[in-house]
RODO-2510 file (C-alpha; in nm, 4 decimals, decimal comma):
residues 596
     n   res          X          Y          Z
     1     x     2,7383     4,8039     1,7983
     2     x     2,8600     4,5943     2,0889
     3     x     3,0691     4,3617     1,8689
     4     x     3,4203     4,4915     1,8100
     5     x     3,4931     4,6564     1,4752
     6     x     3,8266     4,5992     1,3056
     7     x     3,9318     4,9053     1,1006
     8     x     4,2343     4,9276     0,8698
     9     x     4,3335     5,2953     0,8180
    10     x     4,5739     5,3735     0,5294
    11     x     4,7355     5,7201     0,5110
    12     x     5,0885     5,8374     0,4391
    13     x     5,0640     6,0994     0,7179
    14     x     5,1218     5,9407     1,0649
    15     x     4,9680     6,2397     1,2435
    16     x     4,6411     6,1912     1,0557
    17     x     4,6498     5,8228     1,1434
    18     x     4,6919     5,8975     1,5139
    19     x     4,4189     6,1610     1,5224
    20     x     4,1713     5,9425     1,3322
    21     x     4,2395     5,6441     1,5579
    22     x     4,1753     5,8573     1,8665
    23     x     3,8415     5,9807     1,7336
    24     x     3,7291     5,6363     1,6185
    25     x     3,8080     5,4899     1,9603
    26     x     3,6211     5,7741     2,1305
    27     x     3,3128     5,7653     1,9081
    28     x     3,2683     5,3899     1,8735
    29     x     3,2002     5,1517     2,1640
    30     x     3,4340     4,8737     2,0508
    31     x     3,6888     4,9343     1,7783
    32     x     4,0401     4,8157     1,6974
    33     x     4,2259     5,0432     1,4540
    34     x     4,5270     4,9236     1,2571
    35     x     4,7216     5,2126     1,0956
    36     x     4,9329     5,1606     0,7818
    37     x     5,1202     5,4287     0,5803
    38     x     5,1733     5,2285     0,2599
    39     x     4,8894     5,0878     0,0417
    40     x     5,0989     4,7867    -0,0651
    41     x     5,1622     4,6999     0,2998
    42     x     4,7921     4,7455     0,3640
    43     x     4,7086     4,4881     0,0958
    44     x     4,9445     4,2416     0,2622
    45     x     4,7773     4,3011     0,6000
    46     x     4,4366     4,2408     0,4439
    47     x     4,5577     3,9049     0,3131
    48     x     4,6678     3,8097     0,6655
    49     x     4,3943     3,9614     0,8844
    50     x     4,0188     4,0018     0,8519
    51     x     3,8948     4,3617     0,8858
    52     x     3,5418     4,4983     0,8979
    53     x     3,6177     4,8282     0,7194
    54     x     3,8972     5,0064     0,5309
    55     x     3,9496     5,3835     0,5563
    56     x     4,1955     5,5244     0,3007
    57     x     4,3511     5,8555     0,1914
    58     x     4,3406     5,9433    -0,1750
    59     x     4,6726     6,1146    -0,2487
    60     x     4,9480     5,8689    -0,1481
    61     x     5,2862     5,7940    -0,3050
    62     x     5,3059     5,4877    -0,5286
    63     x     4,9290     5,4206    -0,5387
    64     x     4,6376     5,6599    -0,4998
    65     x     4,3240     5,5756    -0,3024
    66     x     4,1130     5,4709    -0,6019
    67     x     4,3843     5,2440    -0,7387
    68     x     4,4175     5,0942    -0,3914
    69     x     4,0392     5,0418    -0,3841
    70     x     4,0333     4,8736    -0,7262
    71     x     4,3168     4,6392    -0,6269
    72     x     4,1424     4,5655    -0,2980
    73     x     3,8149     4,4770    -0,4721
    74     x     3,9900     4,2113    -0,6772
    75     x     4,0811     4,0292    -0,3556
    76     x     3,8102     4,1313    -0,1075
    77     x     3,4951     4,2121    -0,2964
    78     x     3,2542     4,3013    -0,0167
    79     x     3,4553     4,4784     0,2606
    80     x     3,3300     4,8378     0,3202
    81     x     3,5699     5,1059     0,1887
    82     x     3,5565     5,4733     0,2917
    83     x     3,7693     5,7273     0,1030
    84     x     3,8871     5,9939     0,3515
    85     x     4,0984     6,2503     0,1680
    86     x     4,2347     6,5980     0,2037
    87     x     4,2493     6,6467    -0,1725
    88     x     3,8793     6,6722    -0,2292
    89     x     3,7076     6,7667    -0,5493
    90     x     3,3832     6,6939    -0,7271
    91     x     3,5749     6,4992    -0,9895
    92     x     3,7405     6,2685    -0,7322
    93     x     3,4121     6,2289    -0,5445
    94     x     3,2351     6,1340    -0,8676
    95     x     3,5049     5,8840    -0,9615
    96     x     3,4977     5,7302    -0,6140
    97     x     3,1232     5,6906    -0,5990
    98     x     3,1077     5,5534    -0,9529
    99     x     3,3788     5,3028    -0,8612
   100     x     3,1565     5,1777    -0,5771
   101     x     3,3192     5,3026    -0,2575
   102     x     3,1042     5,2819     0,0504
   103     x     3,1605     5,6429     0,1534
   104     x     3,3517     5,9608     0,0594
   105     x     3,4637     6,2245     0,3101
   106     x     3,6965     6,5223     0,2961
   107     x     3,9355     6,5575     0,5858
   108     x     3,8416     6,8185     0,8402
   109     x     3,8065     6,8982     1,2057
   110     x     3,6299     6,7155     1,4907
   111     x     3,2880     6,7318     1,3287
   112     x     3,4126     6,5660     1,0114
   113     x     3,5922     6,2978     1,2158
   114     x     3,2664     6,2251     1,4025
   115     x     3,0885     6,1903     1,0695
   116     x     3,3621     5,9516     0,9566
   117     x     3,3212     5,7400     1,2724
   118     x     2,9439     5,7314     1,2273
   119     x     2,9771     5,6230     0,8622
   120     x     3,2222     5,3474     0,9530
   121     x     2,9822     5,2198     1,2197
   122     x     2,6897     5,2308     0,9763
   123     x     2,8831     5,0674     0,6942
   124     x     3,0002     4,7810     0,9149
   125     x     2,6476     4,7309     1,0505
   126     x     2,5034     4,7157     0,6988
   127     x     2,7780     4,4808     0,5831
   128     x     2,7268     4,2421     0,8724
   129     x     2,3500     4,2488     0,8258
   130     x     2,3925     4,1763     0,4569
   131     x     2,6270     3,8847     0,5324
   132     x     2,3771     3,7400     0,7786
   133     x     2,0973     3,7827     0,5253
   134     x     2,3091     3,6184     0,2574
   135     x     2,3806     3,3241     0,4861
   136     x     2,0139     3,2850     0,5720
   137     x     1,9195     3,3156     0,2058
   138     x     2,1678     3,0427     0,1201
   139     x     2,0209     2,8174     0,3883
   140     x     1,6653     2,8938     0,2794
   141     x     1,7404     2,8281    -0,0846
   142     x     1,9237     2,5068     0,0062
   143     x     1,6198     2,3839     0,1991
   144     x     1,4034     2,4408    -0,1050
   145     x     1,0925     2,5307     0,0984
   146     x     0,8622     2,8170    -0,0040
   147     x     0,9402     3,1221     0,2155
   148     x     0,7475     3,4486     0,2492
   149     x     0,7728     3,7760     0,4406
   150     x     0,4605     3,9848     0,5089
   151     x     0,4931     4,3396     0,6481
   152     x     0,3014     4,4991     0,9341
   153     x     0,0056     4,5923     0,7117
   154     x    -0,0319     4,2459     0,5604
   155     x     0,1483     4,2895     0,2277
   156     x     0,3977     4,0467     0,0803
   157     x     0,7453     4,2038     0,0888
   158     x     0,9458     3,8960    -0,0089
   159     x     0,8875     3,5499    -0,1492
   160     x     1,1490     3,3077    -0,2783
   161     x     1,1427     3,1149    -0,6023
   162     x     0,9993     2,7901    -0,4499
   163     x     0,7100     3,0014    -0,3159
   164     x     0,6457     3,1367    -0,6634
   165     x     0,6625     2,7865    -0,8114
   166     x     0,4150     2,6568    -0,5540
   167     x     0,1580     2,9280    -0,6243
   168     x     0,2084     2,9541    -0,9996
   169     x     0,2548     3,3337    -0,9814
   170     x     0,5691     3,5288    -1,0677
   171     x     0,7466     3,6799    -0,7712
   172     x     0,6715     4,0274    -0,9094
   173     x     0,2983     3,9434    -0,9055
   174     x     0,3094     3,8341    -0,5413
   175     x     0,5300     4,1028    -0,3858
   176     x     0,3086     4,4031    -0,3078
   177     x    -0,0124     4,1969    -0,3003
   178     x    -0,1962     4,0635     0,0053
   179     x    -0,2401     3,6985     0,1126
   180     x    -0,5915     3,7014    -0,0360
   181     x    -0,4158     3,6404    -0,3663
   182     x    -0,3386     3,2802    -0,2651
   183     x    -0,5773     3,2108     0,0247
   184     x    -0,9500     3,2095     0,0773
   185     x    -1,1133     3,4247     0,3446
   186     x    -1,1176     3,1487     0,6063
   187     x    -0,7456     3,0785     0,5629
   188     x    -0,6616     3,4511     0,5905
   189     x    -0,8541     3,4797     0,9189
   190     x    -0,6825     3,1675     1,0515
   191     x    -0,3361     3,3139     0,9763
   192     x    -0,4288     3,6450     1,1426
   193     x    -0,5514     3,4607     1,4514
   194     x    -0,2303     3,2573     1,4715
   195     x    -0,0181     3,5703     1,4353
   196     x    -0,2210     3,7313     1,7134
   197     x    -0,1247     3,4528     1,9544
   198     x     0,2433     3,4989     1,8627
   199     x     0,2245     3,8721     1,9333
   200     x     0,0252     3,8279     2,2549
   201     x     0,3381     3,7580     2,4569
   202     x     0,1831     3,4565     2,6253
   203     x     0,1585     3,2454     2,3093
   204     x     0,4249     3,0416     2,1284
   205     x     0,6992     3,2077     1,9243
   206     x     0,6132     2,9908     1,6223
   207     x     0,2754     2,8671     1,5029
   208     x     0,2300     2,5521     1,2922
   209     x    -0,1036     2,5122     1,1175
   210     x    -0,2644     2,3665     0,8074
   211     x    -0,3529     2,5942     0,5173
   212     x    -0,4750     2,5376     0,1630
   213     x    -0,2855     2,7499    -0,0902
   214     x    -0,4952     2,8481    -0,3926
   215     x    -0,2582     2,8550    -0,6916
   216     x    -0,3013     3,0601    -1,0048
   217     x    -0,4197     2,7479    -1,1845
   218     x    -0,5437     2,4170    -1,0530
   219     x    -0,6851     2,2820    -0,7305
   220     x    -0,5933     2,4082    -0,3791
   221     x    -0,2660     2,2675    -0,2465
   222     x    -0,2672     2,1406     0,1150
   223     x     0,0298     2,2905     0,3019
   224     x     0,1616     2,3349     0,6542
   225     x     0,2596     2,6908     0,7537
   226     x     0,5402     2,7578     1,0035
   227     x     0,4875     3,1241     1,1005
   228     x     0,6869     3,3592     1,3262
   229     x     0,7088     3,7347     1,3805
   230     x     1,0012     3,9312     1,2413
   231     x     1,2355     4,0481     1,5203
   232     x     1,1412     4,3937     1,6520
   233     x     1,1975     4,6119     1,9570
   234     x     0,9330     4,8070     2,1397
   235     x     0,5746     4,8393     2,0148
   236     x     0,6675     4,8657     1,6466
   237     x     0,5653     4,5301     1,4875
   238     x     0,7427     4,4929     1,1534
   239     x     0,5761     4,1867     1,0013
   240     x     0,5899     3,8096     0,9890
   241     x     0,7878     3,5393     0,8144
   242     x     0,6738     3,1912     0,7226
   243     x     0,7842     2,8684     0,5622
   244     x     0,5336     2,6535     0,3753
   245     x     0,5535     2,2788     0,3267
   246     x     0,3451     2,0986     0,0646
   247     x     0,1778     1,8075     0,2468
   248     x    -0,0183     1,6677    -0,0482
   249     x     0,1810     1,3443    -0,0458
   250     x     0,1600     1,3169     0,3330
   251     x    -0,2160     1,3691     0,3222
   252     x    -0,2516     1,1018     0,0530
   253     x    -0,0350     0,8658     0,2566
   254     x    -0,2392     0,9379     0,5692
   255     x    -0,5643     0,8764     0,3820
   256     x    -0,4232     0,5523     0,2402
   257     x    -0,3071     0,4455     0,5859
   258     x    -0,6481     0,5236     0,7354
   259     x    -0,8163     0,3200     0,4600
   260     x    -0,5832     0,0257     0,5165
   261     x    -0,6290     0,0455     0,8931
   262     x    -1,0075     0,0550     0,8530
   263     x    -0,9854    -0,2421     0,6156
   264     x    -0,7826    -0,4350     0,8733
   265     x    -1,0209    -0,3413     1,1545
   266     x    -1,3296    -0,4435     0,9580
   267     x    -1,1888    -0,7487     0,7776
   268     x    -1,4071    -1,0627     0,8013
   269     x    -1,1118    -1,2676     0,9316
   270     x    -0,9091    -1,2191     1,2471
   271     x    -0,5908    -1,0217     1,1813
   272     x    -0,2990    -0,9884     1,4205
   273     x     0,0414    -0,8202     1,3936
   274     x     0,3296    -0,9246     1,6156
   275     x     0,6686    -0,7670     1,6882
   276     x     0,9572    -1,0182     1,6785
   277     x     1,2021    -0,7521     1,7991
   278     x     1,0343    -0,7571     2,1414
   279     x     1,0678    -1,0440     2,3906
   280     x     0,8404    -1,3427     2,3068
   281     x     0,7124    -1,1849     1,9810
   282     x     0,3970    -1,0297     2,1354
   283     x     0,0923    -0,9091     1,9445
   284     x     0,0904    -0,5326     1,8872
   285     x    -0,2374    -0,5206     1,6931
   286     x    -0,5582    -0,7244     1,6761
   287     x    -0,8662    -0,6355     1,4731
   288     x    -1,2361    -0,6444     1,5589
   289     x    -1,2928    -0,9912     1,4138
   290     x    -1,0158    -1,1361     1,6342
   291     x    -1,1864    -0,9876     1,9412
   292     x    -1,5228    -1,1232     1,8276
   293     x    -1,3840    -1,4669     1,7400
   294     x    -1,1816    -1,5236     2,0582
   295     x    -1,3771    -1,3243     2,3159
   296     x    -1,0574    -1,1499     2,4315
   297     x    -1,0543    -0,7686     2,4421
   298     x    -0,7681    -0,5792     2,2819
   299     x    -0,6339    -0,4970     2,6268
   300     x    -0,6077    -0,8701     2,7003
   301     x    -0,4475    -0,9632     2,3657
   302     x    -0,2064    -0,6817     2,2815
   303     x     0,1299    -0,7273     2,4478
   304     x     0,1219    -1,1088     2,4799
   305     x     0,2092    -1,4007     2,2514
   306     x    -0,0888    -1,5573     2,0707
   307     x    -0,0160    -1,9025     2,2188
   308     x    -0,2547    -1,8134     2,5031
   309     x    -0,5326    -1,9356     2,2701
   310     x    -0,3978    -2,2929     2,2916
   311     x    -0,5318    -2,5460     2,5404
   312     x    -0,5090    -2,9058     2,6641
   313     x    -0,6296    -3,0670     2,3388
   314     x    -0,4317    -2,8482     2,0985
   315     x    -0,2211    -3,0743     1,8759
   316     x     0,1501    -3,0049     1,9242
   317     x     0,2466    -3,1040     1,5669
   318     x     0,0953    -2,7978     1,3857
   319     x     0,2175    -2,5759     1,6706
   320     x     0,5716    -2,7000     1,6107
   321     x     0,5363    -2,6408     1,2347
   322     x     0,4274    -2,2857     1,3126
   323     x     0,7335    -2,2325     1,5357
   324     x     0,9689    -2,3722     1,2716
   325     x     0,8295    -2,1460     1,0005
   326     x     0,8642    -1,8374     1,2182
   327     x     1,2205    -1,9360     1,3071
   328     x     1,2960    -1,9745     0,9361
   329     x     1,1159    -1,6466     0,8530
   330     x     0,8896    -1,8303     0,6057
   331     x     0,5094    -1,8007     0,5660
   332     x     0,2926    -2,0969     0,6607
   333     x    -0,0641    -2,2031     0,7359
   334     x    -0,1808    -2,4511     1,0008
   335     x    -0,5066    -2,5620     1,1602
   336     x    -0,5194    -2,5426     1,5400
   337     x    -0,7745    -2,6314     1,8026
   338     x    -0,7937    -2,3080     2,0056
   339     x    -0,9929    -2,1931     2,3046
   340     x    -1,2044    -1,8824     2,3485
   341     x    -1,2016    -1,6734     2,6627
   342     x    -1,5085    -1,8598     2,7945
   343     x    -1,3261    -2,1934     2,7480
   344     x    -1,5189    -2,3156     2,4424
   345     x    -1,3197    -2,4775     2,1626
   346     x    -1,2983    -2,3575     1,8040
   347     x    -1,0928    -2,4628     1,5043
   348     x    -0,8612    -2,1876     1,3864
   349     x    -0,6866    -2,1783     1,0489
   350     x    -0,3781    -1,9663     1,1240
   351     x    -0,1785    -1,8217     0,8329
   352     x     0,1305    -1,6135     0,9101
   353     x     0,3777    -1,4225     0,6935
   354     x     0,6739    -1,1951     0,7720
   355     x     0,6789    -0,8212     0,7002
   356     x     1,0374    -0,7408     0,5999
   357     x     1,2452    -0,4231     0,5981
   358     x     1,4520    -0,3050     0,3005
   359     x     1,7297    -0,5455     0,4005
   360     x     1,4944    -0,8452     0,4050
   361     x     1,4855    -0,8809     0,7850
   362     x     1,1462    -0,9629     0,9433
   363     x     1,0369    -0,6608     1,1446
   364     x     0,6786    -0,7775     1,2035
   365     x     0,4582    -1,0808     1,1454
   366     x     0,1030    -1,0586     1,0169
   367     x    -0,1359    -1,3385     1,1060
   368     x    -0,4767    -1,4260     0,9608
   369     x    -0,7030    -1,6253     1,1894
   370     x    -1,0157    -1,7887     1,0451
   371     x    -1,2752    -1,9784     1,2454
   372     x    -1,3190    -2,3030     1,0469
   373     x    -1,5198    -2,4886     1,3110
   374     x    -1,8196    -2,5267     1,0782
   375     x    -1,5925    -2,6562     0,8015
   376     x    -1,4339    -2,9085     1,0374
   377     x    -1,7783    -3,0237     1,1483
   378     x    -1,8837    -3,0743     0,7853
   379     x    -1,5557    -3,2514     0,7179
   380     x    -1,6162    -3,4854     1,0106
   381     x    -1,9740    -3,5446     0,8955
   382     x    -1,8506    -3,6307     0,5455
   383     x    -1,5984    -3,8725     0,6922
   384     x    -1,8763    -4,0403     0,8903
   385     x    -2,0925    -4,0477     0,5777
   386     x    -1,8136    -4,2043     0,3748
   387     x    -1,7620    -4,4618     0,6474
   388     x    -2,1326    -4,5485     0,6392
   389     x    -2,1230    -4,5709     0,2588
   390     x    -1,8243    -4,8038     0,2772
   391     x    -2,0107    -5,0170     0,5301
   392     x    -2,3220    -5,0162     0,3122
   393     x    -2,1204    -5,1117     0,0054
   394     x    -1,9665    -5,3985     0,1984
   395     x    -2,3090    -5,5244     0,3034
   396     x    -2,4457    -5,5025    -0,0502
   397     x    -2,1362    -5,6571    -0,1961
   398     x    -2,1250    -5,9535     0,0421
   399     x    -2,4570    -6,0133     0,2171
   400     x    -2,6779    -5,9398    -0,0847
   401     x    -2,4578    -6,0491    -0,3736
   402     x    -2,3984    -6,3987    -0,2301
   403     x    -2,7650    -6,5090    -0,2218
   404     x    -2,8164    -6,3359    -0,5572
   405     x    -2,5390    -6,5401    -0,7123
   406     x    -2,6886    -6,8568    -0,5589
   407     x    -3,0304    -6,7764    -0,7090
   408     x    -2,8815    -6,7083    -1,0515
   409     x    -2,6854    -7,0331    -1,0359
   410     x    -2,9956    -7,2349    -0,9459
   411     x    -3,1914    -7,0878    -1,2374
   412     x    -2,9085    -7,1740    -1,4735
   413     x    -2,8969    -7,5330    -1,3386
   414     x    -3,2744    -7,5654    -1,3843
   415     x    -3,2442    -7,4556    -1,7452
   416     x    -2,9646    -7,7004    -1,8089
   417     x    -3,1807    -7,9792    -1,6592
   418     x    -3,4437    -7,9100    -1,9267
   419     x    -3,6830    -7,6877    -1,7350
   420     x    -3,8551    -7,4463    -1,9762
   421     x    -4,1139    -7,2797    -1,7586
   422     x    -4,1966    -6,9167    -1,8522
   423     x    -4,1876    -6,8286    -1,4838
   424     x    -3,8278    -6,9494    -1,4723
   425     x    -3,7405    -6,7073    -1,7563
   426     x    -3,9105    -6,4228    -1,5754
   427     x    -3,7180    -6,5117    -1,2608
   428     x    -3,3924    -6,4999    -1,4562
   429     x    -3,4778    -6,1538    -1,5948
   430     x    -3,5669    -6,0329    -1,2462
   431     x    -3,2380    -6,1642    -1,1070
   432     x    -3,0461    -5,9859    -1,3860
   433     x    -3,2269    -5,6654    -1,2981
   434     x    -3,1434    -5,7158    -0,9293
   435     x    -2,7766    -5,7595    -1,0234
   436     x    -2,7886    -5,4386    -1,2258
   437     x    -2,9413    -5,2556    -0,9310
   438     x    -2,6722    -5,3932    -0,6997
   439     x    -2,3983    -5,2772    -0,9367
   440     x    -2,5458    -4,9295    -0,9654
   441     x    -2,6012    -4,9102    -0,5913
   442     x    -2,2372    -4,9926    -0,5306
   443     x    -2,1372    -4,7309    -0,7885
   444     x    -2,3633    -4,4771    -0,6217
   445     x    -2,2029    -4,5495    -0,2844
   446     x    -1,8500    -4,5218    -0,4208
   447     x    -1,9104    -4,2032    -0,6220
   448     x    -2,0656    -4,0285    -0,3240
   449     x    -1,7381    -4,0242    -0,1327
   450     x    -1,5823    -3,6788    -0,1161
   451     x    -1,3090    -3,6205    -0,3745
   452     x    -0,9719    -3,5930    -0,2066
   453     x    -0,6765    -3,5080    -0,4310
   454     x    -0,8200    -3,3507    -0,7457
   455     x    -0,5959    -3,2892    -1,0472
   456     x    -0,6181    -3,0755    -1,3622
   457     x    -0,8310    -3,2546    -1,6220
   458     x    -0,9137    -3,1464    -1,9795
   459     x    -1,2934    -3,1712    -2,0204
   460     x    -1,2739    -3,2239    -2,3971
   461     x    -1,0402    -3,5218    -2,3610
   462     x    -1,2505    -3,6897    -2,0908
   463     x    -1,5722    -3,6306    -2,2859
   464     x    -1,4199    -3,7866    -2,5983
   465     x    -1,2927    -4,0897    -2,4027
   466     x    -1,6332    -4,1392    -2,2403
   467     x    -1,8057    -4,1329    -2,5809
   468     x    -1,5981    -4,4296    -2,6909
   469     x    -1,7088    -4,6455    -2,3954
   470     x    -2,0853    -4,5987    -2,4478
   471     x    -2,2994    -4,7693    -2,7165
   472     x    -2,4056    -4,4524    -2,8980
   473     x    -2,5498    -4,6165    -3,2164
   474     x    -2,5716    -4,3344    -3,4783
   475     x    -2,5641    -4,0451    -3,2287
   476     x    -2,3129    -3,7637    -3,2795
   477     x    -2,0979    -3,5615    -3,0368
   478     x    -1,9967    -3,1941    -3,0634
   479     x    -1,7312    -3,0802    -2,8128
   480     x    -1,7175    -2,7010    -2,7741
   481     x    -1,4932    -2,6570    -2,4706
   482     x    -1,1227    -2,6188    -2,4020
   483     x    -1,1670    -2,5760    -2,0268
   484     x    -0,9659    -2,7571    -1,7630
   485     x    -1,1100    -2,8499    -1,4236
   486     x    -0,9752    -2,9805    -1,0937
   487     x    -1,1387    -3,3247    -1,0701
   488     x    -1,1019    -3,6976    -1,0148
   489     x    -1,0514    -3,8177    -1,3766
   490     x    -1,2214    -4,1581    -1,3269
   491     x    -1,5285    -4,0139    -1,1618
   492     x    -1,5524    -3,7322    -1,4180
   493     x    -1,5419    -3,9957    -1,6951
   494     x    -1,8243    -4,1865    -1,5209
   495     x    -2,0279    -3,8621    -1,5054
   496     x    -1,9920    -3,8059    -1,8822
   497     x    -2,0717    -4,1723    -1,9564
   498     x    -2,3978    -4,1565    -1,7631
   499     x    -2,5034    -3,8272    -1,9262
   500     x    -2,4268    -3,9595    -2,2757
   501     x    -2,6053    -4,2912    -2,2038
   502     x    -2,9030    -4,0982    -2,0626
   503     x    -2,9285    -3,8865    -2,3797
   504     x    -2,9097    -4,1870    -2,6144
   505     x    -3,1644    -4,3904    -2,4146
   506     x    -3,4178    -4,1057    -2,3872
   507     x    -3,3643    -3,9001    -2,7069
   508     x    -3,2999    -4,1740    -2,9623
   509     x    -3,0145    -4,3286    -3,1541
   510     x    -2,9678    -4,0285    -3,3878
   511     x    -2,9452    -3,7648    -3,1116
   512     x    -2,6783    -3,4923    -3,1277
   513     x    -2,5023    -3,4253    -2,7978
   514     x    -2,3076    -3,1043    -2,7325
   515     x    -2,0545    -3,0348    -2,4547
   516     x    -1,9909    -2,6630    -2,3976
   517     x    -1,8601    -2,4046    -2,1498
   518     x    -2,0426    -2,2150    -1,8781
   519     x    -1,8912    -1,9246    -1,6884
   520     x    -1,8232    -2,1474    -1,3874
   521     x    -1,8552    -2,4944    -1,5352
   522     x    -1,9839    -2,6848    -1,8397
   523     x    -2,3024    -2,8342    -1,9847
   524     x    -2,4100    -3,1499    -2,1721
   525     x    -2,7123    -3,0889    -2,3963
   526     x    -2,9076    -3,2914    -2,6534
   527     x    -3,1594    -3,2107    -2,9261
   528     x    -3,4126    -3,4713    -2,8170
   529     x    -3,7654    -3,4312    -2,6823
   530     x    -3,6707    -3,2626    -2,3551
   531     x    -3,7520    -3,3614    -1,9992
   532     x    -4,0944    -3,5226    -1,9415
   533     x    -4,2974    -3,3247    -1,6881
   534     x    -4,3781    -3,6428    -1,4975
   535     x    -4,0178    -3,6932    -1,3851
   536     x    -3,8847    -3,3338    -1,3883
   537     x    -3,9097    -3,2873    -1,0099
   538     x    -3,7572    -3,6264    -0,9244
   539     x    -3,5088    -3,6501    -1,2097
   540     x    -3,2032    -3,7173    -0,9891
   541     x    -3,3750    -3,9616    -0,7526
   542     x    -3,2521    -4,3248    -0,7793
   543     x    -3,4942    -4,5455    -0,9732
   544     x    -3,6569    -4,2639    -1,1738
   545     x    -3,6560    -4,3354    -1,5487
   546     x    -3,8955    -4,3261    -1,8440
   547     x    -3,6853    -4,5630    -2,0589
   548     x    -3,7875    -4,9283    -2,0619
   549     x    -3,5378    -5,1548    -1,8870
   550     x    -3,3478    -4,8609    -1,7317
   551     x    -3,2702    -4,8839    -1,3606
   552     x    -3,2951    -4,5072    -1,3135
   553     x    -2,9624    -4,4782    -1,1343
   554     x    -2,7646    -4,2912    -1,4027
   555     x    -2,8615    -3,9335    -1,3138
   556     x    -2,8463    -4,0122    -0,9418
   557     x    -2,4845    -4,1188    -0,9940
   558     x    -2,4195    -3,7962    -1,1906
   559     x    -2,5485    -3,5928    -0,8976
   560     x    -2,3416    -3,7887    -0,6447
   561     x    -2,0240    -3,7391    -0,8504
   562     x    -2,0939    -3,3654    -0,8799
   563     x    -2,1661    -3,3310    -0,5078
   564     x    -1,8513    -3,5249    -0,4169
   565     x    -1,6511    -3,2628    -0,6118
   566     x    -1,8372    -2,9724    -0,4498
   567     x    -2,0239    -2,8972    -0,7739
   568     x    -2,3950    -2,8608    -0,8489
   569     x    -2,5925    -3,0183    -1,1334
   570     x    -2,9272    -2,8932    -1,2655
   571     x    -3,1477    -2,9980    -1,5570
   572     x    -3,3031    -2,7325    -1,7826
   573     x    -3,4584    -2,7240    -2,1284
   574     x    -3,2040    -2,6823    -2,4072
   575     x    -3,2408    -2,4003    -2,6586
   576     x    -3,3313    -2,6478    -2,9373
   577     x    -3,5937    -2,8283    -2,7261
   578     x    -3,3851    -3,1088    -2,5774
   579     x    -3,2488    -3,1581    -2,2276
   580     x    -2,9497    -2,9686    -2,0936
   581     x    -2,7560    -3,0631    -1,7793
   582     x    -2,5490    -2,7789    -1,6282
   583     x    -2,2610    -2,8573    -1,3923
   584     x    -2,1429    -2,5469    -1,2036
   585     x    -1,9009    -2,4467    -0,9271
   586     x    -1,5995    -2,5982    -1,1010
   587     x    -1,2617    -2,4758    -0,9862
   588     x    -1,0090    -2,3972    -1,2570
   589     x    -0,6491    -2,5129    -1,2102
   590     x    -0,4139    -2,2276    -1,1144
   591     x    -0,2162    -2,0646    -1,3953
   592     x     0,1343    -2,2105    -1,4289
   593     x     0,4135    -2,0071    -1,2699
   594     x     0,6430    -1,8744    -1,5453
   595     x     1,0001    -1,9974    -1,5333
   596     x     1,2526    -1,7350    -1,4286
***
């Protein structure tokens, strides 16, 4: 051993102490011998100084060697102790060995002293090795990882308790078996190949590789093996050691991350992620839809701020709102006129939200970018349509109503002057009909305008109110809905009024009308005679009616009101033979947010 050995020699004979010290120094490469003649003094020295081995006589005044050993063990439980005595006997030897001394020698000549030196060297070597092993075992157990040792012929020689827990086998079942107990054939070959590269001399000292451990019960457990060869000298390979790490959770996390990444890449809207910790908050990720929507490759977009999509006609007001929200670390959504790489314009609905760390600080921003150009075009077209309807209503209201009022006034004056011509009566009826048409035309124009600010409306309440405003004779109403809808209350009331009036006029005074729920809307049905085939295809066209004196505008107004809300209306045969009008595409009001 190259490391110095500290030996405490206790003997009441100074000459023996000197001779033993000389032989120990001659036989051992590095040794420091401390000689003491009194066991009590020796115990004091042991309390003050660390020694690697104690050599002691047996027959000493005041305390014999075994008593000294027993006292020593109470204070220093692991230090090697060799009993070297001139009073040898089988009885003393038996007592010493039973007490647990490291070695027992009778005093003698040079040969016996050489044996003593050799035993001291061996005992210290074993003690130091055991201390190192104990320290490593403590570290290994503290780490909590499964550890194994396989010998040179591929047999388990050691596994720790975490290894046994991982595999489901007792340690006694594993030690002495081969890795085939917990691995399939492919995994065994992989481990042998990895060990071969370690032993080749040109490969790494440690190999890291994936392996599935097959437990006693249950499914294979994905692990990562950290393998190395046991230290050895010369050609004599002694085996390998490894540490396993269960990577089930990591694999699940990786699979989840891959799924989320694929979802981001393939999402139907543009997705960007920016890093506010870097100068100018540049984009660090863009998905496929962003590339497709803007025409910019990832290489062009990643690393720069997304303002490069703005151009000369981009409105500064939503841009400023976007800046303010980011500065306040609050989510927001704005509509921007952006520019593609080829210079063409597109409308972009940009929604951003912060991604925060555990302390609530924004560490990234995620942005959703949606091309709403088609929506904006439809919105502009609706605005133009509403403008034309307003203009049309103004023309009807002024340019047509004025001469109509004049004609009605003249007929009334003629009647008051005593004229009783039947043609005059027919003219009056025709003028009344024209006035009715004008009124319905104006209603049709107004109801066709797109609904702006809708509000939650209870269908049952509106249906009941509408029933009261229509002359329903002896008809009856059954309301079978508790649904709410986002709607313009006045226009929804007009829709119900026209459907109720239509049922009474076409199905008779004693008709029963039911209002009920559909999955995405509601229906109004009657138990009348159904829809005549002659008008089924043109039912919602203005002027179509089979009832005498009816202008035929009622169902056209119903359709305009539905369309203005973004709904659809269809007419089908009711289950009991009457007509049923189904209004679908209705948006429910959001659920109320509970109070904290």
